[in-house]
N, C-alpha and C positions, 0 to 999 in steps of 0.2 A: 273187303271192308275197308272203308276209307279212314285214315288215320284218325280225323276229327271223331268219327262216329265211335271208333274203337276206344278212344280215350274218354268219351263221354259215358259210353258202358261203362268203363271200368272206374269211373269216379266215385263209386260206392256213397252216393248223396245221403243214401238211406242210413249209413252209419252215422252221419253228423245231425241228422234232423230227427225229431219227434214227429209222429205220424200226423198230428194236428197242426204241426207247424207246416208239413209237406203239403196237407190239405190246402191251406192258405196260399202257399206260393203257387203250387200247381194251377189253383183256381184263378189265380190273378195272371199268370202267365199263357195258359192255355183257354181260359173261358170255358165255352162249351164243350171244347174238344179235351177237357183234363181228363174225363173218365176213360177215355179211349187211349190216351196217354200212359196213364196208370196201369191200364190193362196190359199194354204192350211191355212195359217194364215188367210187370209180373210175369208176362210170358216167357221174355229174354233171359228172366232169372231163373225161371224153371227150366229153361235150354240148357243153361249153366249148371244145374243142378244145385241151386243155392236156395235151400227152403227158408231159410230166414230172411233172405230178401223177399221172396215170394210172399211169405206170410205179412211182410211190412207193407208191399204195395198193395195186397188185398185190403188191409186195414186201412190203408189211405184211399182206397177206391170207396170202402164202407163209409167212410168220412165225408166224401164228396157226395154219396146218397143221402146221408142223413147229416147236414152240417151242424145241427142243432145238439149241443152236449146232451149225452145221456141223463145227467143229473137235472137237467133243467127243466121243471115241469110246466113252464109255460110255453104255449105254441107260438111260433112267429107271428108277428101281426100281418095279416093278409095284405096284399099290395094294391 
């Protein structure tokens, strides 16, 4: 494993961000590939036996699938 990848994997970004903030950052950075990136992060966290991180990344994935806040009763306008 390359050093840069190892540092990236150990950065624990999820310790510093709320899930909603992570949704926005990853959607901006990865666009349509954000879901795949988040699932990869959840998978790697599972391989590291880090359940807390897995739950965080799955919550981010859920936010990517439904970006509208749950308490907002109005649907997004059709494009």
